[in-house]
C-alpha positions in Angstrom: 42.2 61.4 -7.9 39.5 59.7 -7.2 39.6 56.3 -7.6 37.1 55.0 -10.5 37.1 51.7 -12.2 35.2 50.3 -15.9 33.4 46.9 -15.4 33.0 45.0 -18.9 30.1 42.1 -18.9 28.2 40.6 -21.9 24.6 40.9 -20.1 22.7 41.8 -16.8 21.6 38.5 -16.7 24.7 36.6 -15.4 26.1 39.7 -13.6 26.7 39.7 -9.9 25.8 42.7 -8.3 28.8 42.1 -5.5 31.1 43.9 -8.2 29.4 46.7 -7.5 28.3 46.6 -3.7 32.1 46.1 -2.9 33.3 48.9 -5.1 30.3 51.5 -3.5 31.7 50.2 -0.1 35.2 51.2 -0.9 34.2 54.5 -2.4 35.4 53.3 -5.7 33.7 55.2 -8.1 32.9 52.5 -11.3 31.3 52.7 -14.7 29.2 49.5 -16.5 29.8 48.8 -19.7 28.5 46.1 -21.4 29.8 44.1 -24.9 27.4 43.2 -27.5 28.5 39.6 -28.5 31.4 37.4 -26.6 33.5 37.7 -30.3 36.1 39.5 -31.3 33.8 41.7 -33.3 31.6 42.9 -30.3 31.1 46.8 -29.4 31.5 47.6 -26.3 28.7 50.1 -24.9 30.0 52.3 -22.9 28.4 56.0 -21.5 29.9 57.8 -23.6 28.9 55.9 -27.1 29.0 52.7 -28.5 33.1 51.6 -29.4 34.3 49.0 -31.5 36.4 46.6 -29.1 39.1 47.2 -31.1 38.9 51.2 -31.5 41.6 53.8 -30.8 38.3 55.6 -29.4 37.2 52.7 -26.9 41.3 53.0 -25.7 41.1 56.2 -25.4 37.8 55.9 -23.1 39.0 53.3 -20.9 42.5 55.5 -20.2 40.0 57.8 -18.0 40.2 54.5 -15.5 42.8 53.4 -13.4 41.6 49.4 -14.0 39.3 47.8 -16.5 37.1 44.7 -15.2 36.2 41.4 -16.9 33.2 40.1 -15.1 32.5 37.5 -17.1 33.4 33.4 -16.9 32.7 30.3 -17.9 33.0 26.7 -15.9 33.7 25.3 -19.8 36.9 25.2 -21.5 34.8 24.5 -25.0 33.4 26.9 -25.8 34.6 28.8 -28.6 33.4 32.5 -27.3 32.7 34.6 -24.2 35.2 37.5 -23.9 36.8 36.9 -27.3 36.9 41.0 -27.9 39.3 41.5 -25.0 42.1 40.0 -26.7 43.3 43.9 -28.5 43.8 45.3 -24.9 46.0 42.5 -24.0 48.2 45.1 -26.6 47.3 48.3 -24.9 50.3 48.2 -22.7 51.8 52.1 -22.5 51.7 53.8 -19.1 48.9 55.8 -20.3 46.7 53.0 -20.5 44.5 51.6 -17.7 45.6 47.8 -15.7 43.4 45.3 -17.1 42.1 42.7 -14.3 41.0 39.3 -16.1 39.3 37.0 -13.6 39.2 33.7 -14.6 39.8 34.1 -17.8 38.4 32.2 -21.0 41.2 31.8 -23.8 41.3 28.1 -24.4 42.5 27.0 -27.6 39.1 26.2 -28.3 38.5 29.5 -29.4 38.6 29.5 -33.1 38.1 33.0 -34.0 41.0 33.7 -36.9 40.9 37.2 -35.4 41.2 36.1 -31.7 44.1 33.6 -32.4 45.9 36.0 -34.3 45.9 39.0 -32.2 46.6 36.6 -29.0 50.1 38.3 -27.8 52.2 35.6 -28.9 54.7 36.2 -26.1 51.8 35.6 -23.8 53.5 33.2 -21.2 50.7 31.0 -19.5 49.7 28.2 -21.8 46.6 28.4 -22.9 44.0 25.4 -21.7 42.8 23.0 -23.8 39.9 20.3 -22.8 41.0 17.7 -25.2 44.2 17.6 -23.6 43.7 19.1 -19.7 46.8 17.3 -18.0 49.0 18.7 -20.3 48.0 22.2 -20.2 46.9 22.9 -16.8 47.3 21.4 -13.3 44.4 19.9 -11.5 44.4 21.8 -7.9 43.4 20.7 -4.5 44.1 17.3 -5.2 42.2 17.0 -8.5 38.7 15.8 -7.1 35.3 16.5 -8.6 33.2 19.1 -7.1 29.8 18.4 -6.2 28.4 21.0 -8.7 29.7 24.2 -10.2 33.0 25.0 -8.6 32.9 28.4 -9.6 29.6 28.8 -8.5 29.6 27.8 -4.9 28.8 29.9 -1.7 29.1 29.2 1.8 30.1 25.2 1.0 31.9 23.2 -1.0 35.2 24.9 -0.7 37.7 23.8 -2.1 41.3 24.2 -0.7 44.8 26.0 -1.3 47.2 27.8 0.0 49.1 30.3 -1.8 52.5 31.9 -1.7 52.4 35.6 -2.8 55.7 35.8 -4.2 56.3 39.7 -4.0 54.9 40.1 -0.6 56.3 36.7 0.7 52.9 35.5 2.4 51.2 32.5 2.6 47.4 32.7 3.1 44.4 30.2 2.5 42.1 31.4 0.2 39.6 30.0 -1.9 41.7 29.7 -5.5 40.6 28.4 -8.8 42.2 29.7 -12.1 40.8 27.2 -14.5 37.4 24.5 -14.4 35.8 22.5 -16.9 32.9 20.6 -17.5 34.3 17.8 -15.2 33.6 20.5 -12.2 37.7 19.9 -11.1 39.6 22.9 -10.5 42.4 23.9 -11.9 45.4 26.0 -12.0 47.8 27.5 -14.7 50.7 25.9 -16.4 53.4 28.2 -17.2 55.9 28.6 -20.7 59.3 29.1 -18.8 61.4 30.4 -22.0 58.7 33.0 -22.6 58.5 34.1 -18.5 62.2 34.7 -18.4 61.9 36.4 -21.6 59.6 38.6 -20.1 61.3 39.4 -16.7 64.3 40.3 -18.8 62.6 42.9 -20.4 62.3 46.2 -19.0 58.5 47.8 -18.4 57.3 51.2 -17.6 53.8 51.3 -16.2 52.9 52.3 -12.7 51.9 49.0 -11.4 54.9 47.1 -12.5 56.6 47.1 -9.4 59.4 45.1 -10.5 59.8 47.6 -13.5 59.6 44.3 -16.0 57.1 43.1 -18.1 56.1 39.8 -16.3 55.7 38.5 -13.2 54.5 35.7 -11.1 52.1 36.9 -8.6 51.2 33.9 -6.6 51.8 30.0 -6.7 50.9 27.2 -4.5 52.5 27.3 -1.7 55.2 24.6 -0.4 53.7 22.5 2.4 54.9 23.0 5.3 55.1 19.1 6.8 55.9 16.0 5.2 52.8 14.4 5.9 51.3 16.9 3.2 52.4 15.2 0.2 50.6 17.7 -2.1 53.1 19.7 -4.2 53.0 21.5 -8.0 55.6 21.8 -10.2 58.0 24.6 -10.7 55.6 25.8 -13.5 52.4 26.0 -11.3 51.3 29.4 -11.8 48.3 31.0 -10.3 48.4 34.6 -10.6 50.3 36.3 -13.5 51.2 39.9 -14.8 51.6 40.7 -18.5 52.8 43.5 -18.8 49.8 46.3 -17.5 47.9 43.0 -17.6 46.3 40.7 -14.8 45.8 37.4 -14.9 44.0 36.3 -11.5 42.0 33.5 -10.5 38.2 33.2 -10.1 37.1 36.3 -8.1 32.7 36.2 -8.8 30.3 34.3 -10.0 28.2 34.7 -12.4 24.7 34.7 -11.2 22.0 37.6 -11.1 21.9 38.6 -6.9 20.4 41.7 -5.5 23.5 41.6 -2.7 20.6 42.9 -0.5 19.4 41.0 2.7 17.2 38.5 0.9 20.3 37.1 -0.6 21.8 36.6 2.8 22.8 34.4 4.2 23.3 31.6 1.6 24.8 33.6 -1.4 28.2 34.4 -0.2 30.8 35.3 -2.5 34.0 33.3 -1.1 36.7 33.8 -4.0 36.0 37.8 -4.0 39.7 38.3 -2.3 41.0 37.9 -5.7 39.1 41.1 -6.8 40.7 43.1 -3.4 43.8 41.7 -4.6 43.7 42.4 -8.0 42.2 46.1 -7.1 45.5 46.7 -4.9 47.7 45.4 -7.3 46.2 48.3 -10.0 47.1 50.7 -8.3 43.4 51.5 -7.3 43.3 53.3 -3.8 39.9 53.3 -2.4 38.3 56.1 -0.2 37.6 53.9 2.3 39.4 50.8 3.7 37.0 48.0 5.0 37.3 47.6 8.9 37.4 43.6 9.7 36.1 41.5 13.2 34.8 39.0 14.3 32.3 38.2 17.0 31.8 35.3 19.2 28.0 34.0 20.4 28.7 32.2 24.1 32.0 33.3 25.5 31.4 31.3 28.5 30.0 28.2 28.3 29.8 24.6 28.9 28.3 21.3 27.6 26.8 19.0 30.6 26.4 14.9 30.0 23.3 14.7 27.9 25.4 16.3 25.4 27.8 13.8 25.6 31.1 16.0 25.3 34.2 14.5 25.4 35.5 16.7 28.0 34.7 17.3 31.5 33.2 20.7 32.5 36.4 22.2 33.7 38.0 20.7 31.0 35.8 22.7 28.9 36.4 25.9 31.0 40.5 25.0 31.0 40.4 25.1 27.1 38.0 28.2 26.8 40.6 29.6 29.5 43.9 29.3 27.3 41.8 30.2 23.9 40.7 33.6 25.3 44.3 34.1 26.9 45.5 34.0 23.1 42.3 35.8 21.5 42.6 38.7 24.1 46.6 39.2 23.3 45.4 39.0 19.7 43.3 41.9 19.7 45.5 44.3 22.1 48.6 43.2 18.9 45.7 44.2 16.5 44.1 47.1 17.5 40.9 45.0 16.8 37.5 44.1 19.1 36.4 40.7 19.7 32.5 41.6 20.2 31.0 38.7 22.4 27.3 37.8 23.3 27.1 37.0 26.9 23.9 34.3 27.8 22.3 36.0 30.2 18.8 35.0 32.2 20.6 32.4 34.1 20.7 34.7 37.5 16.5 35.3 37.1 15.7 32.0 34.5 18.0 29.1 34.0 20.5 27.4 35.9 21.8 25.0 33.6 25.9 25.3 33.0 25.2 27.5 29.1 24.0 30.1 30.9 27.3 32.4 31.5 26.0 33.2 35.6 25.0 29.7 36.5 28.4 28.3 35.0 30.4 30.9 37.6 28.1 30.5 40.4 26.1 27.2 40.5 26.7 25.2 43.5 26.0 22.0 41.9 28.4 22.3 39.4 32.2 21.2 40.5 34.3 23.9 42.3 37.2 23.6 40.5 35.0 24.0 37.3 33.4 27.7 38.4 37.0 28.3 39.6 38.3 28.2 36.3 35.3 29.5 34.5 35.5 32.7 36.9 39.1 33.0 35.0 37.4 32.8 31.9 35.0 35.6 33.2 38.0 38.1 34.4 39.5 37.8 31.1 36.3 38.9 29.5 35.9 41.6 31.6 39.3 42.9 31.9 39.2 42.6 28.0 35.8 44.6 28.5 37.2 47.1 30.3 40.3 47.8 27.5 38.5 47.2 24.4 39.6 44.0 23.5 36.7 41.6 24.3 33.5 43.7 25.0 30.6 41.9 25.6 27.0 42.5 25.7 23.5 40.5 26.7 22.6 37.2 24.3 19.5 35.7 26.3 18.2 32.2 25.2 16.2 32.2 28.3 13.1 34.1 26.7 11.1 33.5 23.2 11.3 29.9 23.7 14.9 29.9 23.3 15.4 32.4 20.3 15.4 35.3 21.7 13.7 39.0 21.4 10.0 38.2 20.4 11.4 34.4 19.3 7.5 33.4 20.2 4.5 35.4 21.3 4.4 35.1 25.2 7.3 33.9 27.5 5.9 32.0 29.8 6.8 31.8 33.2 9.1 35.2 32.5 10.7 35.8 35.7 12.3 39.4 35.6 15.0 41.1 37.8 14.2 43.5 40.7 14.9 47.5 40.9 14.9 49.9 38.6 12.1 51.2 36.8 10.8 47.7 35.3 12.0 45.5 38.1 10.1 43.7 40.9 8.5 44.7 42.9 7.5 48.0 40.5 4.3 47.5 38.8 5.0 47.8 35.1 3.1 48.1 31.9 3.7 44.4 30.0 1.3 45.1 27.3 0.0 48.1 24.7 -2.4 49.8 26.9 -6.1 49.6 26.0 -6.5 53.7 24.7 -4.0 54.4 22.6 -4.9 57.9 21.3 -2.1 60.8 18.9 -0.3 63.3 20.9 -1.3 66.0 18.6 -5.5 64.9 19.1 -5.7 63.9 22.7 -8.5 66.5 24.3 -7.0 67.7 27.5 -8.0 65.8 30.7 -8.8 62.8 29.1 -6.0 60.7 29.5 -5.2 59.5 33.4 -2.1 60.3 34.9 -1.3 56.9 34.9 -0.9 57.7 30.9 2.4 57.0 29.2 4.1 57.7 26.1 5.2 55.7 23.5 6.6 55.9 19.7 4.3 54.4 17.3 6.1 54.7 13.9 6.5 58.4 13.3 3.4 59.2 15.8 4.1 60.2 19.3 1.0 58.1 21.2 -0.6 58.3 24.4 -1.7 55.3 26.2 -2.9 54.1 29.3 -5.0 51.4 30.8 -2.5 48.7 30.2 -1.9 45.1 31.4 0.5 45.4 34.3 3.3 43.4 36.2 1.6 43.5 39.4 4.1 43.4 42.2 5.1 39.8 41.8 8.9 38.8 39.7 6.8 36.2 37.8 4.5 36.0 34.5 3.5 35.3 31.2 5.3 38.1 29.6 3.9 39.2 25.8 6.7 40.1 23.6 4.9 42.0 20.8 5.4 45.7 22.9 7.6 48.3 23.9 6.7 47.8 27.7 7.7 44.1 27.2 11.3 45.0 25.0 12.1 47.8 27.9 11.5 45.5 30.9 13.7 42.9 29.1 16.5 45.3 28.0 16.3 46.8 31.4 16.7 43.7 32.9 19.8 42.6 30.3 21.9 45.5 31.0 21.0 44.6 35.1 22.8 41.5 35.0 25.8 42.7 33.0 26.7 45.1 35.7 26.0 42.5 38.1 28.5 40.4 36.1 30.9 43.4 36.6 30.7 44.7 33.3 31.0 48.7 33.8 28.2 48.3 30.7 26.0 46.3 28.9 26.7 47.2 25.7 29.9 45.9 24.6 32.0 49.3 26.3 31.5 52.3 23.7 31.0 50.4 20.9 27.0 50.4 22.2 26.5 47.0 20.5 24.9 43.7 20.9 24.4 40.2 19.5 21.7 38.7 19.9 20.4 35.7 20.7 18.8 33.3 17.7 19.8 36.3 15.3 16.6 37.9 16.6 16.4 41.6 17.0 12.8 41.5 17.6 11.7 44.7 15.7 10.1 47.9 16.0 9.7 48.1 19.6 13.0 46.2 20.6 14.6 48.6 18.5 13.3 51.7 19.7 13.8 50.3 23.2 17.6 49.5 22.9 18.0 53.2 21.4 16.7 53.9 24.3 19.1 52.4 26.8 21.8 54.0 24.8 22.6 51.2 22.0 23.2 52.5 18.7 23.0 48.9 16.8 22.1 44.7 17.1 23.0 41.9 14.9 19.9 41.1 13.0 18.9 38.2 10.7 16.3 40.0 8.2 13.4 37.9 9.8 14.6 39.5 12.7 12.0 37.9 15.0 11.1 34.2 15.7 8.0 33.7 14.3 8.1 35.0 10.9 6.7 38.3 11.2 8.9 41.0 10.8 11.7 42.2 8.7 14.3 44.2 8.9 14.5 47.6 7.1 16.1 47.4 3.6 19.5 48.9 4.4 19.8 47.6 7.6 19.4 51.1 9.3 16.7 51.6 11.0 16.0 55.5 11.8 20.0 55.3 12.6 20.4 51.8 14.4 22.0 49.6 12.9 20.6 45.9 12.3 24.3 44.7 11.3 23.9 41.2 9.4 25.2 37.6 10.6 26.9 34.9 9.3 28.1 31.9 11.1 31.9 30.5 10.9 31.4 27.5 13.6 33.3 24.3 12.5 30.0 22.6 13.1 26.3 22.6 12.5 24.3 23.8 15.5 22.6 20.6 15.5 25.5 18.7 16.1 25.6 20.7 19.5 29.9 20.9 19.0 32.9 20.1 16.7 34.5 16.7 16.7 37.1 18.6 14.8 37.9 18.4 10.7 36.7 15.0 10.6 36.0 12.0 12.4 34.4 9.3 10.6 31.9 8.4 13.8 30.9 12.0 13.9 27.0 13.2 13.3 25.9 15.0 10.3 27.1 18.5 10.7 29.1 17.1 13.8 32.6 18.2 12.4 34.0 20.6 9.9 34.2 18.4 6.8 30.5 17.5 6.7 29.0 21.1 8.2 30.7 22.8 4.8 30.6 19.8 2.7 34.3 19.4 1.9 34.6 15.7 1.3 35.0 15.8 -2.6 34.9 12.6 -3.8 35.2 11.4 -0.7 38.9 12.3 -1.3 38.9 13.1 3.0 36.6 10.2 4.2 37.8 7.2 2.2 41.4 8.4 2.7 41.6 9.5 6.6 43.1 6.2 8.1 45.4 5.9 5.2 46.4 9.0 4.2 47.8 11.5 6.5 47.4 14.1 3.8 43.8 13.8 3.9 43.9 15.9 7.6 45.8 18.7 5.5 43.4 18.6 2.7 40.2 19.0 5.4 41.8 21.7 7.0 43.3 23.9 3.7 39.5 23.5 2.4 38.0 24.7 6.1 40.3 27.8 6.6 39.9 28.4 2.6 35.8 28.2 2.8 35.9 30.8 6.6 38.2 33.4 5.1 35.9 33.4 2.4 32.5 33.9 4.3 34.6 36.5 6.5 35.7 38.0 3.9 32.2 38.2 2.1 30.6 39.4 5.5 33.5 42.2 5.8 33.6 43.5 2.1 29.7 42.9 0.7 27.2 43.1 3.5 29.7 45.2 5.9 28.1 42.6 9.0 29.2 40.2 11.2 30.7 36.5 11.4 30.7 35.1 14.5 31.4 31.5 15.8 30.8 29.8 19.0 34.3 29.3 21.3 33.0 26.4 23.0 31.4 24.2 20.4 34.0 24.8 17.5 37.4 24.4 20.2 35.7 20.9 21.4 38.2 19.2 19.1 41.7 20.9 20.3 44.8 19.4 22.7 44.4 20.1 26.4 48.4 20.0 26.7 48.2 22.1 23.8 45.5 24.1 23.2 46.1 27.3 21.3 49.2 25.6 19.5 48.7 25.4 15.7 47.9 22.7 13.3 50.7 20.0 12.6 48.3 17.7 11.2 48.7 13.8 12.8 52.3 15.3 14.8 49.9 16.9 17.7 46.3 15.0 18.5 43.0 16.1 20.1 40.9 14.3 22.5 39.7 11.6 19.8 42.8 11.0 18.6 42.4 13.2 15.7 44.6 16.4 14.4 44.5 18.7 17.1 42.7 21.7 15.8 41.9 25.4 17.5 39.4 27.7 15.2 40.1 30.6 16.9 44.0 30.2 16.5 43.8 28.8 12.8 41.2 31.7 11.5 42.5 34.4 13.1 45.8 33.8 12.3 44.9 33.4 8.4 42.9 36.5 8.1 45.5 38.5 10.0 47.9 37.4 7.1 45.1 38.3 4.3 44.8 41.8 6.4 48.8 41.8 5.7 48.2 41.3 2.2 46.1 44.0 1.5 47.2 47.1 3.2 45.4 49.4 1.2 42.0 47.7 1.3 41.7 46.2 4.7 42.1 46.7 8.5 41.8 45.2 11.7 39.2 47.5 13.1 36.0 47.2 15.4 32.2 47.0 15.0 31.9 50.4 15.7 34.2 50.8 12.7 31.7 48.9 11.0 28.4 50.7 11.5 30.7 53.9 11.0 31.1 53.0 7.2 27.7 51.4 7.0 26.8 55.5 7.3 28.9 56.7 4.8 27.6 54.5 1.9 24.7 53.2 3.3 22.8 56.6 4.4 21.9 59.4 2.0 
């Protein structure tokens, strides 16, 4: 039986297309239905007709689906109407009825509709929120501070932290969690009525979604602290997710806004709460056709910052923590059967010899010998991992295009090319379009000279001659807007990767790389990359540094994948490196709290030195923020989340580099809590993958491209 769900919404002006994008990527069929109003008297418009919300006709219509999803939510507990019509469905509980998924549902005591109140189940065990008595009907979550804006509408910043214990699975995971909120912009969890819950737990109930065979089940609660430093605790009657018969009462899953979920929306509009949609679908027994591959990439797996950046560690110390971290990441990839794709900074052999270049940090004798020795050990881990499939590496060039990579500028001045090959020195190779360019099917015989070359322009094969060429020298100004420059650059990249000891230049069998500045260069570079065997490349929607090209709307160009991107570093690029979770003296974007705007009501910064719990609060929020963005890449965009190891790890303890976070019990270089970004985000995502075995698995970029071809093409 093919998976099939029904989504019910009020109006398309606030409908988030991510609902259906996720379902398409999972291969789950769906039907959209709309309610004529938010009241109990509403009709539901379906493809098979208009039915009253309480009618047996609608109930029979719903029975064809595995689950019915309510898409609407609100941040105002004083509202008197939103999904009042759904109250009837809470009593449709026979084995023939589908599961109903209510995400952050509005069931406030402010609803005065007599029909709603008289039909609301008297044995429902979650206390209805009351805007006039928030403290008596809800539990303020995540410190109870006010969010800088509507917490339900946040995307890539301002996460609210939650470590959640999933009861049946006995797994802890950090996922963004808001059960309710009000105009005060404070996140809340629900309050349970223990006697009603006890009665449901002791009542037998037969339905495919009742794993325990009981009418009631607590699905998730706030996880108890693992450290005495962390004082954020909740009473025993605090609940995050609940199953009432076949009704799932779940936290917020999707913001209410009209988003197209296309290349223009990315990367500012992530859907960081979508974990709860995946969890709800799995618990409802909806089995997708396709599982989603989880993978992650890094940029610059081996580099070091010099004194001009004022890093807290020496060259050797930077290489030391990279060595320990890469040893850990490679072993993680082995255990989980995943591949961590890495963009190796090339260009260091010919064009730039500073320590941020992969080649230079190993071979430039201006750097200390002991640092270069450790750098070579890191490199050997990467090469060995490339060969075994755990750390495949590809070229990533910041030495061209003004530092922005492929077609990052109109011309790369003083471009120094590689030696040998078809386009390397001393060969006289074309570097710009020919003065003459004629379609081959109309070109008269004998007109083109022997030096003419064939190029592809759009769908047409063209014959070109009278080119600007390189001459025999190795240094010249290189125009970047043409196929000839693209071929020369790509050939040089592969040549340097081979010289570094990698067996190939395109991430082994994945035939992929992530490019500098996320600039994929446009059609001429895509064509050149295809000619050299590449299948895909990571790309921003604006694929050049000079804003004159856009990627294909579905991000696949003639079978070549333009994989989206989303950074998950714990600092901004302008800050150069992370000072950890929080450092009072850090520059703008220089720590995780500043970068992701996690300091709600100054409840971290004002308490950092006086309350040890502030560090745990920052930790929870950071992990929730990163997990939300990473899941958005995985489930909505089928794109690539990535981070920069050196910059994100600049806050670790050198004596316990890969140790887990333990608050103030283990300190890093700034005498603030040690935090290893790679260890923490990988470990947390692994918990999420374990929670969702029907929906997620550790995969590779090849798996991502395979899935993209199934759901994006044809």
